[in-house]
CHARMM internal coordinates of N, CA and C (Angstrom, degrees):
IC EDIT
DIST 1 N 1 CA 1.5310
DIST 1 CA 1 C 1.5079
ANGL 1 N 1 CA 1 C 100.34
DIST 1 C 2 N 1.3967
ANGL 1 CA 1 C 2 N 112.21
DIHE 1 N 1 CA 1 C 2 N 130.35
DIST 2 N 2 CA 1.6027
ANGL 1 C 2 N 2 CA 114.55
DIHE 1 CA 1 C 2 N 2 CA -179.30
DIST 2 CA 2 C 1.5074
ANGL 2 N 2 CA 2 C 106.15
DIHE 1 C 2 N 2 CA 2 C -86.79
DIST 2 C 3 N 1.3558
ANGL 2 CA 2 C 3 N 108.98
DIHE 2 N 2 CA 2 C 3 N 158.65
DIST 3 N 3 CA 1.5499
ANGL 2 C 3 N 3 CA 116.13
DIHE 2 CA 2 C 3 N 3 CA 173.33
DIST 3 CA 3 C 1.4230
ANGL 3 N 3 CA 3 C 115.46
DIHE 2 C 3 N 3 CA 3 C -84.30
DIST 3 C 4 N 1.3974
ANGL 3 CA 3 C 4 N 114.82
DIHE 3 N 3 CA 3 C 4 N 138.47
DIST 4 N 4 CA 1.4155
ANGL 3 C 4 N 4 CA 121.26
DIHE 3 CA 3 C 4 N 4 CA -173.75
DIST 4 CA 4 C 1.5789
ANGL 4 N 4 CA 4 C 106.36
DIHE 3 C 4 N 4 CA 4 C -70.12
DIST 4 C 5 N 1.3427
ANGL 4 CA 4 C 5 N 112.94
DIHE 4 N 4 CA 4 C 5 N 153.09
DIST 5 N 5 CA 1.4222
ANGL 4 C 5 N 5 CA 118.38
DIHE 4 CA 4 C 5 N 5 CA 177.79
DIST 5 CA 5 C 1.5032
ANGL 5 N 5 CA 5 C 107.34
DIHE 4 C 5 N 5 CA 5 C -73.92
DIST 5 C 6 N 1.3489
ANGL 5 CA 5 C 6 N 113.45
DIHE 5 N 5 CA 5 C 6 N 145.78
DIST 6 N 6 CA 1.4262
ANGL 5 C 6 N 6 CA 116.92
DIHE 5 CA 5 C 6 N 6 CA 175.81
DIST 6 CA 6 C 1.5156
ANGL 6 N 6 CA 6 C 113.42
DIHE 5 C 6 N 6 CA 6 C -60.80
DIST 6 C 7 N 1.3075
ANGL 6 CA 6 C 7 N 117.99
DIHE 6 N 6 CA 6 C 7 N 156.22
DIST 7 N 7 CA 1.4642
ANGL 6 C 7 N 7 CA 121.04
DIHE 6 CA 6 C 7 N 7 CA 174.81
DIST 7 CA 7 C 1.6180
ANGL 7 N 7 CA 7 C 110.97
DIHE 6 C 7 N 7 CA 7 C -81.55
DIST 7 C 8 N 1.2192
ANGL 7 CA 7 C 8 N 112.09
DIHE 7 N 7 CA 7 C 8 N -32.08
DIST 8 N 8 CA 1.4355
ANGL 7 C 8 N 8 CA 121.23
DIHE 7 CA 7 C 8 N 8 CA -179.08
DIST 8 CA 8 C 1.6654
ANGL 8 N 8 CA 8 C 113.51
DIHE 7 C 8 N 8 CA 8 C -119.10
DIST 8 C 9 N 1.1364
ANGL 8 CA 8 C 9 N 117.63
DIHE 8 N 8 CA 8 C 9 N 131.67
DIST 9 N 9 CA 1.3848
ANGL 8 C 9 N 9 CA 127.16
DIHE 8 CA 8 C 9 N 9 CA -172.16
DIST 9 CA 9 C 1.5311
ANGL 9 N 9 CA 9 C 111.97
DIHE 8 C 9 N 9 CA 9 C -103.88
DIST 9 C 10 N 1.2265
ANGL 9 CA 9 C 10 N 119.52
DIHE 9 N 9 CA 9 C 10 N 139.27
DIST 10 N 10 CA 1.5728
ANGL 9 C 10 N 10 CA 123.14
DIHE 9 CA 9 C 10 N 10 CA 178.89
DIST 10 CA 10 C 1.5803
ANGL 10 N 10 CA 10 C 103.15
DIHE 9 C 10 N 10 CA 10 C -83.40
DIST 10 C 11 N 1.2700
ANGL 10 CA 10 C 11 N 114.04
DIHE 10 N 10 CA 10 C 11 N 167.31
DIST 11 N 11 CA 1.5187
ANGL 10 C 11 N 11 CA 121.10
DIHE 10 CA 10 C 11 N 11 CA 176.05
DIST 11 CA 11 C 1.4976
ANGL 11 N 11 CA 11 C 111.33
DIHE 10 C 11 N 11 CA 11 C -54.90
DIST 11 C 12 N 1.3387
ANGL 11 CA 11 C 12 N 115.55
DIHE 11 N 11 CA 11 C 12 N -42.63
DIST 12 N 12 CA 1.4344
ANGL 11 C 12 N 12 CA 122.28
DIHE 11 CA 11 C 12 N 12 CA -177.88
DIST 12 CA 12 C 1.5197
ANGL 12 N 12 CA 12 C 110.19
DIHE 11 C 12 N 12 CA 12 C -61.59
DIST 12 C 13 N 1.2873
ANGL 12 CA 12 C 13 N 116.60
DIHE 12 N 12 CA 12 C 13 N -41.50
DIST 13 N 13 CA 1.5265
ANGL 12 C 13 N 13 CA 121.73
DIHE 12 CA 12 C 13 N 13 CA -175.45
DIST 13 CA 13 C 1.5396
ANGL 13 N 13 CA 13 C 106.19
DIHE 12 C 13 N 13 CA 13 C -75.05
DIST 13 C 14 N 1.3118
ANGL 13 CA 13 C 14 N 121.42
DIHE 13 N 13 CA 13 C 14 N -36.03
DIST 14 N 14 CA 1.4566
ANGL 13 C 14 N 14 CA 125.18
DIHE 13 CA 13 C 14 N 14 CA 178.52
DIST 14 CA 14 C 1.5310
ANGL 14 N 14 CA 14 C 106.16
DIHE 13 C 14 N 14 CA 14 C -62.13
DIST 14 C 15 N 1.3942
ANGL 14 CA 14 C 15 N 112.86
DIHE 14 N 14 CA 14 C 15 N -49.33
DIST 15 N 15 CA 1.4833
ANGL 14 C 15 N 15 CA 118.53
DIHE 14 CA 14 C 15 N 15 CA -177.42
DIST 15 CA 15 C 1.4706
ANGL 15 N 15 CA 15 C 110.30
DIHE 14 C 15 N 15 CA 15 C -53.20
DIST 15 C 16 N 1.4420
ANGL 15 CA 15 C 16 N 114.80
DIHE 15 N 15 CA 15 C 16 N -50.48
DIST 16 N 16 CA 1.5085
ANGL 15 C 16 N 16 CA 121.81
DIHE 15 CA 15 C 16 N 16 CA -177.98
DIST 16 CA 16 C 1.5644
ANGL 16 N 16 CA 16 C 109.51
DIHE 15 C 16 N 16 CA 16 C -61.27
DIST 16 C 17 N 1.2691
ANGL 16 CA 16 C 17 N 115.81
DIHE 16 N 16 CA 16 C 17 N -45.77
DIST 17 N 17 CA 1.5093
ANGL 16 C 17 N 17 CA 119.77
DIHE 16 CA 16 C 17 N 17 CA -178.17
DIST 17 CA 17 C 1.4800
ANGL 17 N 17 CA 17 C 108.03
DIHE 16 C 17 N 17 CA 17 C -59.51
DIST 17 C 18 N 1.4679
ANGL 17 CA 17 C 18 N 118.24
DIHE 17 N 17 CA 17 C 18 N -45.84
DIST 18 N 18 CA 1.4011
ANGL 17 C 18 N 18 CA 117.26
DIHE 17 CA 17 C 18 N 18 CA -175.89
DIST 18 CA 18 C 1.6559
ANGL 18 N 18 CA 18 C 113.53
DIHE 17 C 18 N 18 CA 18 C -84.09
DIST 18 C 19 N 1.3468
ANGL 18 CA 18 C 19 N 116.80
DIHE 18 N 18 CA 18 C 19 N -6.67
DIST 19 N 19 CA 1.3844
ANGL 18 C 19 N 19 CA 122.39
DIHE 18 CA 18 C 19 N 19 CA -176.77
DIST 19 CA 19 C 1.4391
ANGL 19 N 19 CA 19 C 112.73
DIHE 18 C 19 N 19 CA 19 C 65.50
DIST 19 C 20 N 1.2488
ANGL 19 CA 19 C 20 N 116.47
DIHE 19 N 19 CA 19 C 20 N 45.53
DIST 20 N 20 CA 1.4236
ANGL 19 C 20 N 20 CA 122.77
DIHE 19 CA 19 C 20 N 20 CA 177.52
DIST 20 CA 20 C 1.4599
ANGL 20 N 20 CA 20 C 113.26
DIHE 19 C 20 N 20 CA 20 C -140.21
DIST 20 C 21 N 1.4202
ANGL 20 CA 20 C 21 N 120.78
DIHE 20 N 20 CA 20 C 21 N -170.30
DIST 21 N 21 CA 1.5330
ANGL 20 C 21 N 21 CA 118.45
DIHE 20 CA 20 C 21 N 21 CA -169.36
DIST 21 CA 21 C 1.6022
ANGL 21 N 21 CA 21 C 103.49
DIHE 20 C 21 N 21 CA 21 C -102.18
DIST 21 C 22 N 1.2520
ANGL 21 CA 21 C 22 N 108.09
DIHE 21 N 21 CA 21 C 22 N 165.46
DIST 22 N 22 CA 1.4480
ANGL 21 C 22 N 22 CA 118.01
DIHE 21 CA 21 C 22 N 22 CA 179.25
DIST 22 CA 22 C 1.4643
ANGL 22 N 22 CA 22 C 110.56
DIHE 21 C 22 N 22 CA 22 C -56.03
DIST 22 C 23 N 1.4303
ANGL 22 CA 22 C 23 N 115.50
DIHE 22 N 22 CA 22 C 23 N -44.77
DIST 23 N 23 CA 1.3825
ANGL 22 C 23 N 23 CA 125.42
DIHE 22 CA 22 C 23 N 23 CA -179.93
DIST 23 CA 23 C 1.4418
ANGL 23 N 23 CA 23 C 113.63
DIHE 22 C 23 N 23 CA 23 C -58.61
DIST 23 C 24 N 1.3415
ANGL 23 CA 23 C 24 N 119.88
DIHE 23 N 23 CA 23 C 24 N -36.56
DIST 24 N 24 CA 1.3718
ANGL 23 C 24 N 24 CA 119.80
DIHE 23 CA 23 C 24 N 24 CA 177.51
DIST 24 CA 24 C 1.5646
ANGL 24 N 24 CA 24 C 111.80
DIHE 23 C 24 N 24 CA 24 C -70.60
DIST 24 C 25 N 1.2724
ANGL 24 CA 24 C 25 N 115.94
DIHE 24 N 24 CA 24 C 25 N -41.57
DIST 25 N 25 CA 1.5365
ANGL 24 C 25 N 25 CA 118.85
DIHE 24 CA 24 C 25 N 25 CA 168.01
DIST 25 CA 25 C 1.4579
ANGL 25 N 25 CA 25 C 116.52
DIHE 24 C 25 N 25 CA 25 C -49.32
DIST 25 C 26 N 1.3857
ANGL 25 CA 25 C 26 N 114.29
DIHE 25 N 25 CA 25 C 26 N -47.54
DIST 26 N 26 CA 1.4339
ANGL 25 C 26 N 26 CA 117.17
DIHE 25 CA 25 C 26 N 26 CA -179.74
DIST 26 CA 26 C 1.5152
ANGL 26 N 26 CA 26 C 112.09
DIHE 25 C 26 N 26 CA 26 C -67.13
DIST 26 C 27 N 1.2800
ANGL 26 CA 26 C 27 N 119.52
DIHE 26 N 26 CA 26 C 27 N -30.25
DIST 27 N 27 CA 1.4870
ANGL 26 C 27 N 27 CA 121.48
DIHE 26 CA 26 C 27 N 27 CA 177.11
DIST 27 CA 27 C 1.5341
ANGL 27 N 27 CA 27 C 112.46
DIHE 26 C 27 N 27 CA 27 C -69.68
DIST 27 C 28 N 1.4034
ANGL 27 CA 27 C 28 N 113.07
DIHE 27 N 27 CA 27 C 28 N -38.22
DIST 28 N 28 CA 1.4299
ANGL 27 C 28 N 28 CA 119.12
DIHE 27 CA 27 C 28 N 28 CA 174.85
DIST 28 CA 28 C 1.5465
ANGL 28 N 28 CA 28 C 112.17
DIHE 27 C 28 N 28 CA 28 C -64.82
DIST 28 C 29 N 1.3455
ANGL 28 CA 28 C 29 N 117.00
DIHE 28 N 28 CA 28 C 29 N -40.69
DIST 29 N 29 CA 1.4354
ANGL 28 C 29 N 29 CA 117.20
DIHE 28 CA 28 C 29 N 29 CA 172.74
DIST 29 CA 29 C 1.4859
ANGL 29 N 29 CA 29 C 112.02
DIHE 28 C 29 N 29 CA 29 C -64.19
DIST 29 C 30 N 1.2719
ANGL 29 CA 29 C 30 N 119.53
DIHE 29 N 29 CA 29 C 30 N -45.57
DIST 30 N 30 CA 1.4690
ANGL 29 C 30 N 30 CA 119.75
DIHE 29 CA 29 C 30 N 30 CA -177.27
DIST 30 CA 30 C 1.5727
ANGL 30 N 30 CA 30 C 112.86
DIHE 29 C 30 N 30 CA 30 C -60.19
DIST 30 C 31 N 1.4613
ANGL 30 CA 30 C 31 N 113.71
DIHE 30 N 30 CA 30 C 31 N -30.17
DIST 31 N 31 CA 1.4385
ANGL 30 C 31 N 31 CA 116.64
DIHE 30 CA 30 C 31 N 31 CA -176.84
DIST 31 CA 31 C 1.5645
ANGL 31 N 31 CA 31 C 108.92
DIHE 30 C 31 N 31 CA 31 C -89.13
DIST 31 C 32 N 1.2953
ANGL 31 CA 31 C 32 N 117.80
DIHE 31 N 31 CA 31 C 32 N -4.76
DIST 32 N 32 CA 1.4364
ANGL 31 C 32 N 32 CA 119.75
DIHE 31 CA 31 C 32 N 32 CA -178.05
DIST 32 CA 32 C 1.6112
ANGL 32 N 32 CA 32 C 114.58
DIHE 31 C 32 N 32 CA 32 C 78.67
DIST 32 C 33 N 1.3360
ANGL 32 CA 32 C 33 N 111.38
DIHE 32 N 32 CA 32 C 33 N 19.60
DIST 33 N 33 CA 1.4734
ANGL 32 C 33 N 33 CA 114.35
DIHE 32 CA 32 C 33 N 33 CA -174.23
DIST 33 CA 33 C 1.5577
ANGL 33 N 33 CA 33 C 114.96
DIHE 32 C 33 N 33 CA 33 C -107.35
DIST 33 C 34 N 1.2653
ANGL 33 CA 33 C 34 N 111.40
DIHE 33 N 33 CA 33 C 34 N 13.86
DIST 34 N 34 CA 1.5158
ANGL 33 C 34 N 34 CA 117.94
DIHE 33 CA 33 C 34 N 34 CA 169.79
DIST 34 CA 34 C 1.4676
ANGL 34 N 34 CA 34 C 111.11
DIHE 33 C 34 N 34 CA 34 C -110.88
DIST 34 C 35 N 1.3051
ANGL 34 CA 34 C 35 N 119.81
DIHE 34 N 34 CA 34 C 35 N 115.22
DIST 35 N 35 CA 1.4472
ANGL 34 C 35 N 35 CA 120.34
DIHE 34 CA 34 C 35 N 35 CA -178.60
DIST 35 CA 35 C 1.5500
ANGL 35 N 35 CA 35 C 112.94
DIHE 34 C 35 N 35 CA 35 C -81.09
DIST 35 C 36 N 1.3768
ANGL 35 CA 35 C 36 N 108.45
DIHE 35 N 35 CA 35 C 36 N 148.59
DIST 36 N 36 CA 1.5502
ANGL 35 C 36 N 36 CA 118.40
DIHE 35 CA 35 C 36 N 36 CA 177.03
DIST 36 CA 36 C 1.5267
ANGL 36 N 36 CA 36 C 110.33
DIHE 35 C 36 N 36 CA 36 C 88.98
DIST 36 C 37 N 1.2970
ANGL 36 CA 36 C 37 N 121.28
DIHE 36 N 36 CA 36 C 37 N 18.72
DIST 37 N 37 CA 1.3865
ANGL 36 C 37 N 37 CA 119.71
DIHE 36 CA 36 C 37 N 37 CA -172.50
DIST 37 CA 37 C 1.5066
ANGL 37 N 37 CA 37 C 108.68
DIHE 36 C 37 N 37 CA 37 C -77.55
DIST 37 C 38 N 1.3632
ANGL 37 CA 37 C 38 N 116.05
DIHE 37 N 37 CA 37 C 38 N 135.62
DIST 38 N 38 CA 1.5498
ANGL 37 C 38 N 38 CA 123.00
DIHE 37 CA 37 C 38 N 38 CA 174.49
DIST 38 CA 38 C 1.4449
ANGL 38 N 38 CA 38 C 108.60
DIHE 37 C 38 N 38 CA 38 C -126.26
DIST 38 C 39 N 1.3238
ANGL 38 CA 38 C 39 N 115.69
DIHE 38 N 38 CA 38 C 39 N 123.97
DIST 39 N 39 CA 1.4534
ANGL 38 C 39 N 39 CA 119.11
DIHE 38 CA 38 C 39 N 39 CA 179.59
DIST 39 CA 39 C 1.5622
ANGL 39 N 39 CA 39 C 109.29
DIHE 38 C 39 N 39 CA 39 C -104.33
DIST 39 C 40 N 1.2615
ANGL 39 CA 39 C 40 N 118.37
DIHE 39 N 39 CA 39 C 40 N 123.17
DIST 40 N 40 CA 1.5103
ANGL 39 C 40 N 40 CA 127.18
DIHE 39 CA 39 C 40 N 40 CA 178.10
DIST 40 CA 40 C 1.5223
ANGL 40 N 40 CA 40 C 108.04
DIHE 39 C 40 N 40 CA 40 C -114.37
DIST 40 C 41 N 1.2393
ANGL 40 CA 40 C 41 N 118.04
DIHE 40 N 40 CA 40 C 41 N 88.74
DIST 41 N 41 CA 1.5182
ANGL 40 C 41 N 41 CA 122.08
DIHE 40 CA 40 C 41 N 41 CA -177.20
DIST 41 CA 41 C 1.4633
ANGL 41 N 41 CA 41 C 101.78
DIHE 40 C 41 N 41 CA 41 C 75.10
DIST 41 C 42 N 1.4760
ANGL 41 CA 41 C 42 N 113.91
DIHE 41 N 41 CA 41 C 42 N -122.25
DIST 42 N 42 CA 1.3158
ANGL 41 C 42 N 42 CA 116.21
DIHE 41 CA 41 C 42 N 42 CA -178.43
DIST 42 CA 42 C 1.5318
ANGL 42 N 42 CA 42 C 111.90
DIHE 41 C 42 N 42 CA 42 C -95.62
DIST 42 C 43 N 1.3003
ANGL 42 CA 42 C 43 N 114.17
DIHE 42 N 42 CA 42 C 43 N -1.42
DIST 43 N 43 CA 1.4802
ANGL 42 C 43 N 43 CA 118.33
DIHE 42 CA 42 C 43 N 43 CA -174.74
DIST 43 CA 43 C 1.4542
ANGL 43 N 43 CA 43 C 112.37
DIHE 42 C 43 N 43 CA 43 C -82.26
DIST 43 C 44 N 1.3259
ANGL 43 CA 43 C 44 N 122.31
DIHE 43 N 43 CA 43 C 44 N 137.19
DIST 44 N 44 CA 1.4389
ANGL 43 C 44 N 44 CA 125.41
DIHE 43 CA 43 C 44 N 44 CA 174.85
DIST 44 CA 44 C 1.5134
ANGL 44 N 44 CA 44 C 109.14
DIHE 43 C 44 N 44 CA 44 C -105.70
DIST 44 C 45 N 1.3744
ANGL 44 CA 44 C 45 N 114.17
DIHE 44 N 44 CA 44 C 45 N 123.67
DIST 45 N 45 CA 1.5147
ANGL 44 C 45 N 45 CA 114.11
DIHE 44 CA 44 C 45 N 45 CA 173.88
DIST 45 CA 45 C 1.5795
ANGL 45 N 45 CA 45 C 103.37
DIHE 44 C 45 N 45 CA 45 C -127.67
DIST 45 C 46 N 1.3934
ANGL 45 CA 45 C 46 N 113.66
DIHE 45 N 45 CA 45 C 46 N 166.23
DIST 46 N 46 CA 1.3607
ANGL 45 C 46 N 46 CA 118.54
DIHE 45 CA 45 C 46 N 46 CA -176.41
DIST 46 CA 46 C 1.6193
ANGL 46 N 46 CA 46 C 106.12
DIHE 45 C 46 N 46 CA 46 C -134.22
DIST 46 C 47 N 1.3102
ANGL 46 CA 46 C 47 N 112.68
DIHE 46 N 46 CA 46 C 47 N 134.25
DIST 47 N 47 CA 1.5043
ANGL 46 C 47 N 47 CA 117.75
DIHE 46 CA 46 C 47 N 47 CA 176.42
DIST 47 CA 47 C 1.4970
ANGL 47 N 47 CA 47 C 110.45
DIHE 46 C 47 N 47 CA 47 C -70.99
DIST 47 C 48 N 1.2437
ANGL 47 CA 47 C 48 N 109.71
DIHE 47 N 47 CA 47 C 48 N 117.61
DIST 48 N 48 CA 1.5674
ANGL 47 C 48 N 48 CA 118.83
DIHE 47 CA 47 C 48 N 48 CA -178.60
DIST 48 CA 48 C 1.4561
ANGL 48 N 48 CA 48 C 114.84
DIHE 47 C 48 N 48 CA 48 C -54.75
DIST 48 C 49 N 1.2945
ANGL 48 CA 48 C 49 N 117.52
DIHE 48 N 48 CA 48 C 49 N -47.31
DIST 49 N 49 CA 1.5270
ANGL 48 C 49 N 49 CA 120.77
DIHE 48 CA 48 C 49 N 49 CA 178.61
DIST 49 CA 49 C 1.3869
ANGL 49 N 49 CA 49 C 114.66
DIHE 48 C 49 N 49 CA 49 C -59.33
DIST 49 C 50 N 1.3452
ANGL 49 CA 49 C 50 N 112.92
DIHE 49 N 49 CA 49 C 50 N -49.53
DIST 50 N 50 CA 1.5395
ANGL 49 C 50 N 50 CA 116.05
DIHE 49 CA 49 C 50 N 50 CA 179.57
DIST 50 CA 50 C 1.5555
ANGL 50 N 50 CA 50 C 113.09
DIHE 49 C 50 N 50 CA 50 C -63.79
DIST 50 C 51 N 1.1682
ANGL 50 CA 50 C 51 N 121.27
DIHE 50 N 50 CA 50 C 51 N -39.76
DIST 51 N 51 CA 1.4739
ANGL 50 C 51 N 51 CA 130.99
DIHE 50 CA 50 C 51 N 51 CA 172.82
DIST 51 CA 51 C 1.5856
ANGL 51 N 51 CA 51 C 106.23
DIHE 50 C 51 N 51 CA 51 C -50.28
DIST 51 C 52 N 1.3435
ANGL 51 CA 51 C 52 N 110.20
DIHE 51 N 51 CA 51 C 52 N -62.11
DIST 52 N 52 CA 1.5291
ANGL 51 C 52 N 52 CA 117.22
DIHE 51 CA 51 C 52 N 52 CA -169.95
DIST 52 CA 52 C 1.5682
ANGL 52 N 52 CA 52 C 110.15
DIHE 51 C 52 N 52 CA 52 C -64.67
DIST 52 C 53 N 1.3917
ANGL 52 CA 52 C 53 N 117.63
DIHE 52 N 52 CA 52 C 53 N -40.78
DIST 53 N 53 CA 1.4003
ANGL 52 C 53 N 53 CA 116.43
DIHE 52 CA 52 C 53 N 53 CA 174.65
DIST 53 CA 53 C 1.4332
ANGL 53 N 53 CA 53 C 117.31
DIHE 52 C 53 N 53 CA 53 C -64.73
DIST 53 C 54 N 1.2860
ANGL 53 CA 53 C 54 N 114.26
DIHE 53 N 53 CA 53 C 54 N -39.12
DIST 54 N 54 CA 1.5913
ANGL 53 C 54 N 54 CA 117.95
DIHE 53 CA 53 C 54 N 54 CA 177.95
DIST 54 CA 54 C 1.5211
ANGL 54 N 54 CA 54 C 111.27
DIHE 53 C 54 N 54 CA 54 C -59.00
DIST 54 C 55 N 1.4357
ANGL 54 CA 54 C 55 N 114.55
DIHE 54 N 54 CA 54 C 55 N -38.75
DIST 55 N 55 CA 1.4585
ANGL 54 C 55 N 55 CA 118.70
DIHE 54 CA 54 C 55 N 55 CA 176.67
DIST 55 CA 55 C 1.5393
ANGL 55 N 55 CA 55 C 113.56
DIHE 54 C 55 N 55 CA 55 C -70.85
DIST 55 C 56 N 1.1948
ANGL 55 CA 55 C 56 N 117.29
DIHE 55 N 55 CA 55 C 56 N -29.66
DIST 56 N 56 CA 1.4754
ANGL 55 C 56 N 56 CA 123.73
DIHE 55 CA 55 C 56 N 56 CA 167.16
DIST 56 CA 56 C 1.4295
ANGL 56 N 56 CA 56 C 118.92
DIHE 55 C 56 N 56 CA 56 C -69.61
DIST 56 C 57 N 1.3784
ANGL 56 CA 56 C 57 N 116.96
DIHE 56 N 56 CA 56 C 57 N -6.22
DIST 57 N 57 CA 1.4921
ANGL 56 C 57 N 57 CA 123.88
DIHE 56 CA 56 C 57 N 57 CA -177.16
DIST 57 CA 57 C 1.4209
ANGL 57 N 57 CA 57 C 111.88
DIHE 56 C 57 N 57 CA 57 C 80.98
DIST 57 C 58 N 1.2894
ANGL 57 CA 57 C 58 N 122.37
DIHE 57 N 57 CA 57 C 58 N 16.59
DIST 58 N 58 CA 1.5108
ANGL 57 C 58 N 58 CA 122.36
DIHE 57 CA 57 C 58 N 58 CA 178.63
DIST 58 CA 58 C 1.5144
ANGL 58 N 58 CA 58 C 108.46
DIHE 57 C 58 N 58 CA 58 C -102.28
DIST 58 C 59 N 1.3249
ANGL 58 CA 58 C 59 N 115.60
DIHE 58 N 58 CA 58 C 59 N 127.78
DIST 59 N 59 CA 1.4736
ANGL 58 C 59 N 59 CA 118.35
DIHE 58 CA 58 C 59 N 59 CA 176.19
DIST 59 CA 59 C 1.5763
ANGL 59 N 59 CA 59 C 108.03
DIHE 58 C 59 N 59 CA 59 C -76.59
DIST 59 C 60 N 1.2799
ANGL 59 CA 59 C 60 N 112.24
DIHE 59 N 59 CA 59 C 60 N 134.71
DIST 60 N 60 CA 1.4856
ANGL 59 C 60 N 60 CA 120.68
DIHE 59 CA 59 C 60 N 60 CA -178.50
DIST 60 CA 60 C 1.5785
ANGL 60 N 60 CA 60 C 103.78
DIHE 59 C 60 N 60 CA 60 C -123.06
DIST 60 C 61 N 1.2000
ANGL 60 CA 60 C 61 N 116.06
DIHE 60 N 60 CA 60 C 61 N 124.06
DIST 61 N 61 CA 1.4614
ANGL 60 C 61 N 61 CA 115.63
DIHE 60 CA 60 C 61 N 61 CA 172.99
DIST 61 CA 61 C 1.4618
ANGL 61 N 61 CA 61 C 113.88
DIHE 60 C 61 N 61 CA 61 C -72.36
DIST 61 C 62 N 1.3061
ANGL 61 CA 61 C 62 N 122.06
DIHE 61 N 61 CA 61 C 62 N 124.66
DIST 62 N 62 CA 1.4103
ANGL 61 C 62 N 62 CA 125.56
DIHE 61 CA 61 C 62 N 62 CA -172.01
DIST 62 CA 62 C 1.5406
ANGL 62 N 62 CA 62 C 111.41
DIHE 61 C 62 N 62 CA 62 C -114.82
DIST 62 C 63 N 1.3679
ANGL 62 CA 62 C 63 N 114.64
DIHE 62 N 62 CA 62 C 63 N 23.67
DIST 63 N 63 CA 1.5450
ANGL 62 C 63 N 63 CA 118.79
DIHE 62 CA 62 C 63 N 63 CA -178.47
DIST 63 CA 63 C 1.3750
ANGL 63 N 63 CA 63 C 109.30
DIHE 62 C 63 N 63 CA 63 C -70.14
DIST 63 C 64 N 1.2420
ANGL 63 CA 63 C 64 N 122.48
DIHE 63 N 63 CA 63 C 64 N -32.61
DIST 64 N 64 CA 1.5982
ANGL 63 C 64 N 64 CA 123.50
DIHE 63 CA 63 C 64 N 64 CA -177.20
DIST 64 CA 64 C 1.4889
ANGL 64 N 64 CA 64 C 103.50
DIHE 63 C 64 N 64 CA 64 C -65.36
DIST 64 C 65 N 1.3431
ANGL 64 CA 64 C 65 N 110.81
DIHE 64 N 64 CA 64 C 65 N 136.00
DIST 65 N 65 CA 1.5573
ANGL 64 C 65 N 65 CA 117.63
DIHE 64 CA 64 C 65 N 65 CA 166.29
DIST 65 CA 65 C 1.6081
ANGL 65 N 65 CA 65 C 107.72
DIHE 64 C 65 N 65 CA 65 C 92.22
DIST 65 C 66 N 1.3540
ANGL 65 CA 65 C 66 N 116.86
DIHE 65 N 65 CA 65 C 66 N 4.40
DIST 66 N 66 CA 1.5015
ANGL 65 C 66 N 66 CA 116.86
DIHE 65 CA 65 C 66 N 66 CA 179.61
DIST 66 CA 66 C 1.4499
ANGL 66 N 66 CA 66 C 108.88
DIHE 65 C 66 N 66 CA 66 C -102.39
END
COOR INIT
IC SEED 1 N 1 CA 1 C
IC BUILD
């Protein structure tokens, strides 16, 4: 049985997914250009579903949970 994908991705996981660096991900977060960002204290997480849908060109409302 396969393990389910996490709902929230770490910066490292997002960088791997986007094939870029951690620094590039942090720059996107700072500029507000990365959808689905959730900050928990100093930790930055990204909602996997929102990120995937935005890359598919589908707008996903991310107002819930803010």
